[in-house]
All heavy atoms as a GROMACS GRO file, in nm:
protein
  637
    1PHE      N    1  12.275  10.248   7.288
    1PHE     CA    2  12.195  10.360   7.332
    1PHE      C    3  12.259  10.422   7.456
    1PHE      O    4  12.323  10.353   7.534
    1PHE     CB    5  12.053  10.316   7.365
    1PHE     CG    6  11.982  10.253   7.249
    1PHE    CD1    7  11.958  10.118   7.243
    1PHE    CD2    8  11.938  10.332   7.144
    1PHE    CE1    9  11.892  10.061   7.137
    1PHE    CE2   10  11.871  10.277   7.038
    1PHE     CZ   11  11.848  10.140   7.034
    2GLU      N   12  12.233  10.548   7.475
    2GLU     CA   13  12.277  10.611   7.598
    2GLU      C   14  12.194  10.555   7.712
    2GLU      O   15  12.077  10.519   7.695
    2GLU     CB   16  12.260  10.762   7.588
    2GLU     CG   17  12.352  10.827   7.486
    2GLU     CD   18  12.334  10.977   7.482
    2GLU    OE1   19  12.302  11.035   7.588
    2GLU    OE2   20  12.350  11.033   7.374
    3SER      N   21  12.253  10.551   7.831
    3SER     CA   22  12.186  10.487   7.944
    3SER      C   23  12.055  10.556   7.983
    3SER      O   24  11.966  10.492   8.037
    3SER     CB   25  12.281  10.482   8.064
    3SER     OG   26  12.321  10.612   8.100
    4LYS      N   27  12.041  10.684   7.953
    4LYS     CA   28  11.916  10.752   7.989
    4LYS      C   29  11.798  10.706   7.905
    4LYS      O   30  11.683  10.728   7.941
    4LYS     CB   31  11.932  10.903   7.978
    4LYS     CG   32  11.954  10.956   7.839
    4LYS     CD   33  11.970  11.107   7.839
    4LYS     CE   34  11.993  11.162   7.701
    4LYS     NZ   35  12.010  11.307   7.701
    5TYR      N   36  11.826  10.639   7.792
    5TYR     CA   37  11.718  10.589   7.706
    5TYR      C   38  11.686  10.442   7.730
    5TYR      O   39  11.587  10.392   7.678
    5TYR     CB   40  11.755  10.607   7.559
    5TYR     CG   41  11.776  10.751   7.519
    5TYR    CD1   42  11.899  10.794   7.471
    5TYR    CD2   43  11.674  10.844   7.531
    5TYR    CE1   44  11.919  10.926   7.434
    5TYR    CE2   45  11.694  10.976   7.496
    5TYR     CZ   46  11.816  11.016   7.447
    5TYR     OH   47  11.835  11.146   7.412
    6VAL      N   48  11.768  10.373   7.807
    6VAL     CA   49  11.749  10.229   7.824
    6VAL      C   50  11.620  10.197   7.897
    6VAL      O   51  11.541  10.113   7.852
    6VAL     CB   52  11.871  10.167   7.896
    6VAL    CG1   53  11.845  10.023   7.932
    6VAL    CG2   54  11.995  10.178   7.809
    7ALA      N   55  11.594  10.260   8.010
    7ALA     CA   56  11.472  10.230   8.088
    7ALA      C   57  11.344  10.261   8.011
    7ALA      O   58  11.254  10.176   8.007
    7ALA     CB   59  11.476  10.304   8.221
    8PRO      N   60  11.332  10.378   7.944
    8PRO     CA   61  11.211  10.401   7.866
    8PRO      C   62  11.196  10.302   7.750
    8PRO      O   63  11.084  10.257   7.722
    8PRO     CB   64  11.228  10.544   7.813
    8PRO     CG   65  11.322  10.609   7.907
    8PRO     CD   66  11.413  10.501   7.954
    9ALA      N   67  11.306  10.266   7.687
    9ALA     CA   68  11.299  10.170   7.576
    9ALA      C   69  11.255  10.033   7.627
    9ALA      O   70  11.174   9.965   7.561
    9ALA     CB   71  11.433  10.160   7.506
   10GLN      N   72  11.304   9.992   7.743
   10GLN     CA   73  11.262   9.863   7.800
   10GLN      C   74  11.115   9.866   7.838
   10GLN      O   75  11.044   9.766   7.821
   10GLN     CB   76  11.348   9.829   7.921
   10GLN     CG   77  11.488   9.787   7.885
   10GLN     CD   78  11.574   9.760   8.007
   10GLN    OE1   79  11.544   9.805   8.118
   10GLN    NE2   80  11.681   9.686   7.988
   11SER      N   81  11.069   9.979   7.887
   11SER     CA   82  10.929   9.993   7.923
   11SER      C   83  10.839   9.981   7.800
   11SER      O   84  10.738   9.910   7.802
   11SER     CB   85  10.906  10.127   7.992
   11SER     OG   86  10.771  10.146   8.019
   12VAL      N   87  10.876  10.049   7.693
   12VAL     CA   88  10.798  10.041   7.569
   12VAL      C   89  10.802   9.900   7.513
   12VAL      O   90  10.699   9.846   7.469
   12VAL     CB   91  10.850  10.144   7.466
   12VAL    CG1   92  10.788  10.121   7.330
   12VAL    CG2   93  10.822  10.285   7.514
   13ALA      N   94  10.918   9.836   7.516
   13ALA     CA   95  10.930   9.698   7.465
   13ALA      C   96  10.842   9.603   7.545
   13ALA      O   97  10.778   9.513   7.488
   13ALA     CB   98  11.076   9.654   7.468
   14CYS      N   99  10.837   9.621   7.676
   14CYS     CA  100  10.752   9.537   7.761
   14CYS      C  101  10.605   9.557   7.728
   14CYS      O  102  10.528   9.460   7.719
   14CYS     CB  103  10.781   9.568   7.907
   14CYS     SG  104  10.692   9.462   8.022
   15GLN      N  105  10.564   9.681   7.708
   15GLN     CA  106  10.425   9.709   7.674
   15GLN      C  107  10.388   9.650   7.538
   15GLN      O  108  10.279   9.592   7.523
   15GLN     CB  109  10.401   9.860   7.674
   15GLN     CG  110  10.409   9.920   7.812
   15GLN     CD  111  10.405  10.073   7.810
   15GLN    OE1  112  10.396  10.134   7.705
   15GLN    NE2  113  10.412  10.133   7.926
   16VAL      N  114  10.476   9.662   7.441
   16VAL     CA  115  10.450   9.605   7.308
   16VAL      C  116  10.439   9.454   7.318
   16VAL      O  117  10.353   9.392   7.255
   16VAL     CB  118  10.560   9.648   7.208
   16VAL    CG1  119  10.551   9.568   7.080
   16VAL    CG2  120  10.550   9.797   7.180
   17ASN      N  121  10.524   9.393   7.400
   17ASN     CA  122  10.519   9.248   7.419
   17ASN      C  123  10.385   9.204   7.477
   17ASN      O  124  10.324   9.109   7.429
   17ASN     CB  125  10.635   9.205   7.509
   17ASN     CG  126  10.644   9.055   7.522
   17ASN    OD1  127  10.606   8.980   7.433
   17ASN    ND2  128  10.696   9.010   7.635
   18TRP      N  129  10.338   9.273   7.579
   18TRP     CA  130  10.209   9.240   7.639
   18TRP      C  131  10.094   9.260   7.541
   18TRP      O  132  10.000   9.179   7.536
   18TRP     CB  133  10.185   9.323   7.766
   18TRP     CG  134  10.251   9.262   7.886
   18TRP    CD1  135  10.370   9.297   7.940
   18TRP    CD2  136  10.201   9.153   7.964
   18TRP    NE1  137  10.397   9.217   8.048
   18TRP    CE2  138  10.295   9.128   8.066
   18TRP    CE3  139  10.087   9.075   7.958
   18TRP    CZ2  140  10.278   9.028   8.160
   18TRP    CZ3  141  10.070   8.976   8.052
   18TRP    CH2  142  10.164   8.953   8.152
   19ILE      N  143  10.098   9.366   7.464
   19ILE     CA  144   9.992   9.392   7.365
   19ILE      C  145   9.990   9.282   7.260
   19ILE      O  146   9.883   9.231   7.224
   19ILE     CB  147  10.010   9.531   7.302
   19ILE    CG1  148   9.980   9.640   7.406
   19ILE    CG2  149   9.921   9.548   7.179
   19ILE    CD1  150  10.021   9.780   7.363
   20CYS      N  151  10.108   9.243   7.212
   20CYS     CA  152  10.114   9.136   7.111
   20CYS      C  153  10.066   9.003   7.169
   20CYS      O  154   9.995   8.928   7.101
   20CYS     CB  155  10.256   9.122   7.058
   20CYS     SG  156  10.307   9.261   6.955
   21ASN      N  157  10.103   8.974   7.293
   21ASN     CA  158  10.054   8.851   7.357
   21ASN      C  159   9.902   8.854   7.373
   21ASN      O  160   9.835   8.751   7.354
   21ASN     CB  161  10.120   8.833   7.494
   21ASN     CG  162  10.263   8.790   7.483
   21ASN    OD1  163  10.303   8.729   7.386
   21ASN    ND2  164  10.342   8.824   7.584
   22PHE      N  165   9.846   8.969   7.406
   22PHE     CA  166   9.700   8.981   7.417
   22PHE      C  167   9.634   8.956   7.282
   22PHE      O  168   9.535   8.882   7.273
   22PHE     CB  169   9.663   9.119   7.470
   22PHE     CG  170   9.515   9.143   7.475
   22PHE    CD1  171   9.438   9.086   7.574
   22PHE    CD2  172   9.453   9.220   7.378
   22PHE    CE1  173   9.300   9.107   7.578
   22PHE    CE2  174   9.317   9.242   7.380
   22PHE     CZ  175   9.240   9.185   7.481
   23ILE      N  176   9.689   9.016   7.176
   23ILE     CA  177   9.632   8.998   7.042
   23ILE      C  178   9.636   8.850   7.000
   23ILE      O  179   9.538   8.796   6.947
   23ILE     CB  180   9.704   9.087   6.940
   23ILE    CG1  181   9.673   9.234   6.968
   23ILE    CG2  182   9.669   9.049   6.796
   23ILE    CD1  183   9.759   9.332   6.890
   24ILE      N  184   9.748   8.784   7.027
   24ILE     CA  185   9.758   8.642   6.993
   24ILE      C  186   9.659   8.560   7.074
   24ILE      O  187   9.592   8.470   7.021
   24ILE     CB  188   9.902   8.592   7.014
   24ILE    CG1  189   9.992   8.652   6.907
   24ILE    CG2  190   9.909   8.439   7.010
   24ILE    CD1  191  10.139   8.626   6.926
   25GLY      N  192   9.646   8.592   7.203
   25GLY     CA  193   9.551   8.519   7.287
   25GLY      C  194   9.407   8.535   7.242
   25GLY      O  195   9.328   8.440   7.248
   26VAL      N  196   9.372   8.654   7.196
   26VAL     CA  197   9.236   8.678   7.148
   26VAL      C  198   9.213   8.614   7.012
   26VAL      O  199   9.106   8.558   6.985
   26VAL     CB  200   9.208   8.831   7.144
   26VAL    CG1  201   9.079   8.862   7.071
   26VAL    CG2  202   9.205   8.888   7.285
   27ALA      N  203   9.313   8.618   6.926
   27ALA     CA  204   9.297   8.569   6.789
   27ALA      C  205   9.312   8.418   6.777
   27ALA      O  206   9.262   8.359   6.680
   27ALA     CB  207   9.397   8.638   6.697
   28PHE      N  208   9.380   8.354   6.872
   28PHE     CA  209   9.410   8.212   6.857
   28PHE      C  210   9.288   8.122   6.844
   28PHE      O  211   9.287   8.034   6.757
   28PHE     CB  212   9.500   8.163   6.971
   28PHE     CG  213   9.543   8.022   6.954
   28PHE    CD1  214   9.647   7.990   6.868
   28PHE    CD2  215   9.478   7.919   7.021
   28PHE    CE1  216   9.686   7.859   6.850
   28PHE    CE2  217   9.516   7.789   7.003
   28PHE     CZ  218   9.621   7.757   6.918
   29PRO      N  219   9.183   8.138   6.926
   29PRO     CA  220   9.070   8.046   6.911
   29PRO      C  221   9.006   8.049   6.772
   29PRO      O  222   8.976   7.943   6.714
   29PRO     CB  223   8.970   8.094   7.018
   29PRO     CG  224   9.056   8.158   7.121
   29PRO     CD  225   9.167   8.224   7.044
   30SER      N  226   8.987   8.167   6.715
   30SER     CA  227   8.927   8.172   6.581
   30SER      C  228   9.026   8.122   6.476
   30SER      O  229   8.986   8.059   6.377
   30SER     CB  230   8.881   8.314   6.548
   30SER     OG  231   8.988   8.404   6.556
   31LEU      N  232   9.155   8.149   6.496
   31LEU     CA  233   9.256   8.097   6.404
   31LEU      C  234   9.260   7.944   6.410
   31LEU      O  235   9.268   7.877   6.307
   31LEU     CB  236   9.393   8.155   6.440
   31LEU     CG  237   9.508   8.132   6.346
   31LEU    CD1  238   9.481   8.195   6.210
   31LEU    CD2  239   9.637   8.188   6.404
   32ASN      N  240   9.247   7.889   6.530
   32ASN     CA  241   9.247   7.743   6.546
   32ASN      C  242   9.123   7.682   6.483
   32ASN      O  243   9.130   7.576   6.421
   32ASN     CB  244   9.254   7.709   6.695
   32ASN     CG  245   9.278   7.562   6.719
   32ASN    OD1  246   9.338   7.494   6.637
   32ASN    ND2  247   9.232   7.514   6.833
   33ALA      N  248   9.008   7.749   6.497
   33ALA     CA  249   8.885   7.698   6.436
   33ALA      C  250   8.892   7.702   6.285
   33ALA      O  251   8.842   7.612   6.216
   33ALA     CB  252   8.766   7.780   6.485
   34ALA      N  253   8.957   7.803   6.229
   34ALA     CA  254   8.963   7.818   6.084
   34ALA      C  255   9.069   7.728   6.020
   34ALA      O  256   9.047   7.674   5.912
   34ALA     CB  257   8.992   7.963   6.048
   35LEU      N  258   9.183   7.710   6.086
   35LEU     CA  259   9.294   7.638   6.024
   35LEU      C  260   9.313   7.497   6.075
   35LEU      O  261   9.386   7.419   6.014
   35LEU     CB  262   9.424   7.717   6.042
   35LEU     CG  263   9.428   7.855   5.978
   35LEU    CD1  264   9.560   7.923   6.008
   35LEU    CD2  265   9.406   7.846   5.828
   36GLY      N  266   9.254   7.464   6.188
   36GLY     CA  267   9.265   7.328   6.242
   36GLY      C  268   9.410   7.291   6.272
   36GLY      O  269   9.477   7.359   6.348
   37VAL      N  270   9.456   7.179   6.211
   37VAL     CA  271   9.591   7.131   6.240
   37VAL      C  272   9.699   7.223   6.184
   37VAL      O  273   9.816   7.210   6.220
   37VAL     CB  274   9.612   6.988   6.185
   37VAL    CG1  275   9.519   6.891   6.256
   37VAL    CG2  276   9.591   6.982   6.036
   38TRP      N  277   9.663   7.318   6.099
   38TRP     CA  278   9.760   7.411   6.039
   38TRP      C  279   9.768   7.543   6.116
   38TRP      O  280   9.821   7.642   6.066
   38TRP     CB  281   9.722   7.439   5.893
   38TRP     CG  282   9.715   7.315   5.811
   38TRP    CD1  283   9.602   7.250   5.772
   38TRP    CD2  284   9.824   7.240   5.761
   38TRP    NE1  285   9.633   7.139   5.700
   38TRP    CE2  286   9.772   7.130   5.691
   38TRP    CE3  287   9.962   7.254   5.768
   38TRP    CZ2  288   9.851   7.036   5.630
   38TRP    CZ3  289  10.042   7.159   5.706
   38TRP    CH2  290   9.986   7.053   5.639
   39THR      N  291   9.719   7.545   6.237
   39THR     CA  292   9.711   7.668   6.316
   39THR      C  293   9.845   7.736   6.335
   39THR      O  294   9.855   7.858   6.333
   39THR     CB  295   9.650   7.637   6.454
   39THR    OG1  296   9.521   7.583   6.435
   39THR    CG2  297   9.640   7.762   6.538
   40PHE      N  298   9.952   7.659   6.352
   40PHE     CA  299  10.081   7.719   6.384
   40PHE      C  300  10.164   7.756   6.262
   40PHE      O  301  10.274   7.810   6.276
   40PHE     CB  302  10.160   7.626   6.477
   40PHE     CG  303  10.100   7.618   6.613
   40PHE    CD1  304  10.020   7.511   6.651
   40PHE    CD2  305  10.119   7.720   6.705
   40PHE    CE1  306   9.963   7.505   6.776
   40PHE    CE2  307  10.062   7.717   6.830
   40PHE     CZ  308   9.983   7.608   6.866
   41ILE      N  309  10.113   7.731   6.143
   41ILE     CA  310  10.185   7.770   6.021
   41ILE      C  311  10.206   7.922   6.013
   41ILE      O  312  10.318   7.966   5.986
   41ILE     CB  313  10.114   7.716   5.895
   41ILE    CG1  314  10.117   7.563   5.894
   41ILE    CG2  315  10.175   7.772   5.768
   41ILE    CD1  316  10.256   7.502   5.886
   42PRO      N  317  10.105   8.006   6.036
   42PRO     CA  318  10.131   8.151   6.032
   42PRO      C  319  10.236   8.195   6.133
   42PRO      O  320  10.320   8.281   6.103
   42PRO     CB  321   9.996   8.214   6.063
   42PRO     CG  322   9.896   8.110   6.031
   42PRO     CD  323   9.963   7.979   6.057
   43PHE      N  324  10.236   8.136   6.252
   43PHE     CA  325  10.336   8.171   6.352
   43PHE      C  326  10.475   8.128   6.306
   43PHE      O  327  10.574   8.200   6.327
   43PHE     CB  328  10.302   8.106   6.487
   43PHE     CG  329  10.172   8.151   6.544
   43PHE    CD1  330  10.064   8.066   6.551
   43PHE    CD2  331  10.157   8.281   6.592
   43PHE    CE1  332   9.943   8.107   6.603
   43PHE    CE2  333  10.037   8.323   6.645
   43PHE     CZ  334   9.929   8.236   6.651
   44GLY      N  335  10.484   8.012   6.244
   44GLY     CA  336  10.612   7.964   6.192
   44GLY      C  337  10.666   8.053   6.081
   44GLY      O  338  10.787   8.078   6.073
   45VAL      N  339  10.576   8.103   5.996
   45VAL     CA  340  10.618   8.193   5.887
   45VAL      C  341  10.672   8.324   5.944
   45VAL      O  342  10.777   8.372   5.900
   45VAL     CB  343  10.500   8.218   5.790
   45VAL    CG1  344  10.532   8.329   5.692
   45VAL    CG2  345  10.464   8.090   5.716
   46VAL      N  346  10.603   8.379   6.043
   46VAL     CA  347  10.650   8.503   6.106
   46VAL      C  348  10.785   8.478   6.174
   46VAL      O  349  10.877   8.559   6.163
   46VAL     CB  350  10.546   8.557   6.206
   46VAL    CG1  351  10.604   8.670   6.290
   46VAL    CG2  352  10.421   8.603   6.133
   47LEU      N  353  10.798   8.366   6.243
   47LEU     CA  354  10.924   8.333   6.309
   47LEU      C  355  11.038   8.320   6.208
   47LEU      O  356  11.148   8.370   6.230
   47LEU     CB  357  10.908   8.204   6.388
   47LEU     CG  358  11.032   8.153   6.461
   47LEU    CD1  359  11.075   8.253   6.568
   47LEU    CD2  360  11.004   8.018   6.524
   48MET      N  361  11.014   8.256   6.096
   48MET     CA  362  11.116   8.240   5.993
   48MET      C  363  11.155   8.376   5.934
   48MET      O  364  11.273   8.402   5.911
   48MET     CB  365  11.068   8.146   5.882
   48MET     CG  366  11.174   8.114   5.779
   48MET     SD  367  11.324   8.038   5.844
   48MET     CE  368  11.262   7.888   5.912
   49CYS      N  369  11.058   8.462   5.910
   49CYS     CA  370  11.088   8.596   5.858
   49CYS      C  371  11.172   8.676   5.957
   49CYS      O  372  11.268   8.743   5.918
   49CYS     CB  373  10.959   8.672   5.826
   49CYS     SG  374  10.869   8.606   5.687
   50CYS      N  375  11.140   8.666   6.086
   50CYS     CA  376  11.218   8.736   6.188
   50CYS      C  377  11.360   8.680   6.196
   50CYS      O  378  11.456   8.756   6.212
   50CYS     CB  379  11.151   8.724   6.324
   50CYS     SG  380  10.999   8.818   6.337
   51PHE      N  381  11.375   8.549   6.183
   51PHE     CA  382  11.508   8.488   6.187
   51PHE      C  383  11.592   8.534   6.068
   51PHE      O  384  11.708   8.570   6.085
   51PHE     CB  385  11.493   8.334   6.185
   51PHE     CG  386  11.625   8.264   6.183
   51PHE    CD1  387  11.702   8.253   6.298
   51PHE    CD2  388  11.672   8.207   6.066
   51PHE    CE1  389  11.824   8.188   6.296
   51PHE    CE2  390  11.794   8.142   6.062
   51PHE     CZ  391  11.870   8.132   6.178
   52ILE      N  392  11.533   8.535   5.949
   52ILE     CA  393  11.607   8.579   5.830
   52ILE      C  394  11.646   8.726   5.842
   52ILE      O  395  11.759   8.764   5.811
   52ILE     CB  396  11.523   8.552   5.703
   52ILE    CG1  397  11.513   8.402   5.679
   52ILE    CG2  398  11.583   8.623   5.582
   52ILE    CD1  399  11.413   8.363   5.574
   53PHE      N  400  11.555   8.810   5.890
   53PHE     CA  401  11.586   8.951   5.909
   53PHE      C  402  11.702   8.967   6.008
   53PHE      O  403  11.794   9.045   5.984
   53PHE     CB  404  11.463   9.025   5.960
   53PHE     CG  405  11.489   9.168   5.996
   53PHE    CD1  406  11.494   9.266   5.898
   53PHE    CD2  407  11.513   9.206   6.128
   53PHE    CE1  408  11.520   9.398   5.930
   53PHE    CE2  409  11.539   9.338   6.161
   53PHE     CZ  410  11.543   9.434   6.062
   54THR      N  411  11.696   8.894   6.119
   54THR     CA  412  11.800   8.904   6.220
   54THR      C  413  11.935   8.861   6.164
   54THR      O  414  12.037   8.928   6.187
   54THR     CB  415  11.765   8.816   6.342
   54THR    OG1  416  11.641   8.862   6.395
   54THR    CG2  417  11.872   8.821   6.448
   55MET      N  418  11.940   8.753   6.092
   55MET     CA  419  12.067   8.704   6.039
   55MET      C  420  12.122   8.795   5.929
   55MET      O  421  12.245   8.808   5.916
   55MET     CB  422  12.050   8.562   5.984
   55MET     CG  423  12.015   8.460   6.091
   55MET     SD  424  12.131   8.452   6.228
   55MET     CE  425  12.275   8.390   6.149
   56CYS      N  426  12.037   8.860   5.853
   56CYS     CA  427  12.083   8.941   5.739
   56CYS      C  428  12.112   9.086   5.776
   56CYS      O  429  12.203   9.146   5.717
   56CYS     CB  430  11.978   8.938   5.628
   56CYS     SG  431  11.961   8.776   5.551
   57TYR      N  432  12.037   9.144   5.868
   57TYR     CA  433  12.044   9.288   5.888
   57TYR      C  434  12.094   9.336   6.024
   57TYR      O  435  12.129   9.453   6.038
   57TYR     CB  436  11.907   9.351   5.862
   57TYR     CG  437  11.862   9.336   5.719
   57TYR    CD1  438  11.762   9.246   5.685
   57TYR    CD2  439  11.922   9.408   5.617
   57TYR    CE1  440  11.721   9.230   5.554
   57TYR    CE2  441  11.882   9.392   5.486
   57TYR     CZ  442  11.782   9.304   5.455
   57TYR     OH  443  11.742   9.288   5.325
   58LEU      N  444  12.094   9.251   6.125
   58LEU     CA  445  12.136   9.296   6.258
   58LEU      C  446  12.279   9.252   6.287
   58LEU      O  447  12.311   9.134   6.272
   58LEU     CB  448  12.040   9.242   6.365
   58LEU     CG  449  11.896   9.290   6.352
   58LEU    CD1  450  11.812   9.232   6.465
   58LEU    CD2  451  11.888   9.441   6.352
   59PRO      N  452  12.365   9.344   6.329
   59PRO     CA  453  12.505   9.307   6.352
   59PRO      C  454  12.523   9.232   6.484
   59PRO      O  455  12.444   9.248   6.578
   59PRO     CB  456  12.575   9.444   6.359
   59PRO     CG  457  12.469   9.537   6.408
   59PRO     CD  458  12.341   9.486   6.349
   60GLU      N  459  12.628   9.151   6.490
   60GLU     CA  460  12.664   9.083   6.614
   60GLU      C  461  12.725   9.183   6.710
   60GLU      O  462  12.812   9.262   6.672
   60GLU     CB  463  12.765   8.972   6.584
   60GLU     CG  464  12.815   8.898   6.706
   60GLU     CD  465  12.705   8.830   6.784
   60GLU    OE1  466  12.636   8.745   6.725
   60GLU    OE2  467  12.687   8.865   6.902
   61THR      N  468  12.681   9.183   6.835
   61THR     CA  469  12.729   9.281   6.932
   61THR      C  470  12.798   9.217   7.053
   61THR      O  471  12.829   9.286   7.148
   61THR     CB  472  12.612   9.367   6.982
   61THR    OG1  473  12.513   9.282   7.042
   61THR    CG2  474  12.550   9.446   6.868
   62LEU      N  475  12.822   9.088   7.049
   62LEU     CA  476  12.884   9.019   7.161
   62LEU      C  477  13.025   9.071   7.185
   62LEU      O  478  13.104   9.085   7.092
   62LEU     CB  479  12.888   8.869   7.132
   62LEU     CG  480  12.944   8.779   7.243
   62LEU    CD1  481  12.853   8.785   7.366
   62LEU    CD2  482  12.955   8.637   7.194
   63ASN      N  483  13.056   9.102   7.310
   63ASN     CA  484  13.188   9.150   7.353
   63ASN      C  485  13.229   9.281   7.288
   63ASN      O  486  13.348   9.305   7.266
   63ASN     CB  487  13.295   9.043   7.328
   63ASN     CG  488  13.272   8.919   7.410
   63ASN    OD1  489  13.222   8.926   7.522
   63ASN    ND2  490  13.305   8.805   7.355
   64ARG      N  491  13.134   9.366   7.255
   64ARG     CA  492  13.164   9.498   7.198
   64ARG      C  493  13.113   9.605   7.293
   64ARG      O  494  13.011   9.588   7.358
   64ARG     CB  495  13.100   9.515   7.062
   64ARG     CG  496  13.160   9.423   6.958
   64ARG     CD  497  13.107   9.455   6.823
   64ARG     NE  498  13.163   9.360   6.726
   64ARG     CZ  499  13.151   9.372   6.598
   64ARG    NH1  500  13.085   9.472   6.546
   64ARG    NH2  501  13.204   9.282   6.517
   65THR      N  502  13.183   9.716   7.295
   65THR     CA  503  13.138   9.829   7.376
   65THR      C  504  13.028   9.904   7.302
   65THR      O  505  13.006   9.884   7.183
   65THR     CB  506  13.255   9.925   7.404
   65THR    OG1  507  13.297   9.983   7.281
   65THR    CG2  508  13.371   9.853   7.472
   66VAL      N  509  12.962   9.994   7.373
   66VAL     CA  510  12.856  10.075   7.313
   66VAL      C  511  12.913  10.160   7.200
   66VAL      O  512  12.852  10.174   7.093
   66VAL     CB  513  12.789  10.164   7.420
   66VAL    CG1  514  12.689  10.259   7.356
   66VAL    CG2  515  12.721  10.078   7.525
   67ASP      N  516  13.032  10.216   7.220
   67ASP     CA  517  13.094  10.298   7.115
   67ASP      C  518  13.126  10.216   6.991
   67ASP      O  519  13.106  10.262   6.878
   67ASP     CB  520  13.221  10.365   7.168
   67ASP     CG  521  13.190  10.470   7.273
   67ASP    OD1  522  13.080  10.530   7.266
   67ASP    OD2  523  13.275  10.493   7.360
   68GLU      N  524  13.173  10.093   7.009
   68GLU     CA  525  13.202  10.006   6.895
   68GLU      C  526  13.075   9.971   6.818
   68GLU      O  527  13.074   9.968   6.694
   68GLU     CB  528  13.271   9.878   6.942
   68GLU     CG  529  13.412   9.897   6.990
   68GLU     CD  530  13.472   9.771   7.049
   68GLU    OE1  531  13.396   9.682   7.093
   68GLU    OE2  532  13.595   9.763   7.052
   69ILE      N  533  12.967   9.948   6.890
   69ILE     CA  534  12.839   9.915   6.825
   69ILE      C  535  12.788  10.035   6.746
   69ILE      O  536  12.741  10.021   6.633
   69ILE     CB  537  12.737   9.868   6.929
   69ILE    CG1  538  12.782   9.736   6.991
   69ILE    CG2  539  12.598   9.853   6.866
   69ILE    CD1  540  12.702   9.695   7.113
   70GLN      N  541  12.799  10.155   6.805
   70GLN     CA  542  12.754  10.275   6.734
   70GLN      C  543  12.839  10.300   6.610
   70GLN      O  544  12.787  10.341   6.506
   70GLN     CB  545  12.756  10.395   6.827
   70GLN     CG  546  12.646  10.390   6.930
   70GLN     CD  547  12.646  10.509   7.024
   70GLN    OE1  548  12.745  10.581   7.033
   70GLN    NE2  549  12.537  10.528   7.095
   71GLN      N  550  12.969  10.276   6.617
   71GLN     CA  551  13.054  10.289   6.500
   71GLN      C  552  13.016  10.186   6.393
   71GLN      O  553  13.017  10.216   6.274
   71GLN     CB  554  13.202  10.272   6.538
   71GLN     CG  555  13.259  10.388   6.617
   71GLN     CD  556  13.266  10.516   6.535
   71GLN    OE1  557  13.289  10.514   6.416
   71GLN    NE2  558  13.245  10.628   6.602
   72LEU      N  559  12.981  10.065   6.437
   72LEU     CA  560  12.939   9.961   6.343
   72LEU      C  561  12.810  10.000   6.271
   72LEU      O  562  12.795   9.980   6.151
   72LEU     CB  563  12.920   9.830   6.419
   72LEU     CG  564  12.881   9.707   6.339
   72LEU    CD1  565  12.994   9.670   6.243
   72LEU    CD2  566  12.851   9.591   6.431
   73ILE      N  567  12.717  10.061   6.345
   73ILE     CA  568  12.588  10.099   6.287
   73ILE      C  569  12.600  10.223   6.199
   73ILE      O  570  12.548  10.228   6.088
   73ILE     CB  571  12.484  10.121   6.399
   73ILE    CG1  572  12.453   9.988   6.467
   73ILE    CG2  573  12.357  10.184   6.344
   73ILE    CD1  574  12.370  10.001   6.591
   74HIS      N  575  12.670  10.324   6.248
   74HIS     CA  576  12.676  10.453   6.178
   74HIS      C  577  12.791  10.464   6.078
   74HIS      O  578  12.793  10.556   5.998
   74HIS     CB  579  12.688  10.567   6.280
   74HIS     CG  580  12.571  10.578   6.371
   74HIS    ND1  581  12.445  10.611   6.327
   74HIS    CD2  582  12.559  10.557   6.504
   74HIS    CE1  583  12.361  10.611   6.429
   74HIS    NE2  584  12.428  10.579   6.539
   75GLY      N  585  12.884  10.371   6.082
   75GLY     CA  586  12.997  10.377   5.991
   75GLY      C  587  13.121  10.436   6.060
   75GLY      O  588  13.110  10.510   6.157
   76PRO      N  589  13.238  10.403   6.009
   76PRO     CA  590  13.362  10.447   6.075
   76PRO      C  591  13.388  10.598   6.063
   76PRO      O  592  13.466  10.652   6.139
   76PRO     CB  593  13.470  10.367   6.003
   76PRO     CG  594  13.410  10.335   5.870
   76PRO     CD  595  13.263  10.322   5.892
   77ASP      N  596  13.327  10.666   5.969
   77ASP     CA  597  13.355  10.808   5.947
   77ASP      C  598  13.273  10.901   6.036
   77ASP      O  599  13.299  11.020   6.040
   77ASP     CB  600  13.330  10.845   5.800
   77ASP     CG  601  13.423  10.768   5.707
   77ASP    OD1  602  13.534  10.732   5.751
   77ASP    OD2  603  13.384  10.745   5.592
   78VAL      N  604  13.174  10.847   6.105
   78VAL     CA  605  13.086  10.930   6.187
   78VAL      C  606  13.143  10.937   6.328
   78VAL      O  607  13.177  10.838   6.389
   78VAL     CB  608  12.944  10.869   6.191
   78VAL    CG1  609  12.854  10.950   6.283
   78VAL    CG2  610  12.885  10.864   6.050
   79GLN      N  611  13.152  11.059   6.379
   79GLN     CA  612  13.201  11.081   6.516
   79GLN      C  613  13.084  11.062   6.611
   79GLN      O  614  12.987  11.135   6.606
   79GLN     CB  615  13.259  11.222   6.529
   79GLN     CG  616  13.329  11.246   6.659
   79GLN     CD  617  13.463  11.172   6.669
   79GLN    OE1  618  13.504  11.105   6.574
   79GLN    NE2  619  13.527  11.182   6.780
   80VAL      N  620  13.092  10.964   6.698
   80VAL     CA  621  12.984  10.934   6.793
   80VAL      C  622  13.018  10.998   6.926
   80VAL      O  623  13.129  10.987   6.976
   80VAL     CB  624  12.968  10.782   6.809
   80VAL    CG1  625  12.856  10.750   6.905
   80VAL    CG2  626  12.942  10.716   6.674
   81ARG      N  627  12.919  11.068   6.983
   81ARG     CA  628  12.926  11.138   7.112
   81ARG      C  629  13.004  11.260   7.100
   81ARG      O  630  13.077  11.323   7.094
   81ARG     CB  631  12.980  11.049   7.222
   81ARG     CG  632  12.881  10.943   7.256
   81ARG     CD  633  12.925  10.872   7.381
   81ARG     NE  634  12.842  10.754   7.394
   81ARG     CZ  635  12.821  10.694   7.504
   81ARG    NH1  636  12.878  10.736   7.614
   81ARG    NH2  637  12.745  10.590   7.511
   0.00000   0.00000   0.00000
């Protein structure tokens, strides 16, 4: 991303994180009452789905420049910037 979009994107990501944590905190007691010892199974399923998505669809970006990452995402034929 261009640097002018980084701060707003981080702000939105932080807000989404807090909202999701609030939802989990509110839902956990009733989920625990309903599922008992199996309470963490839904969380494990979501975690596994996120892991599979990450491994299959998100490219590795370690030691790459922003331009290299954009070329990887958009394809080599697209002129970036």
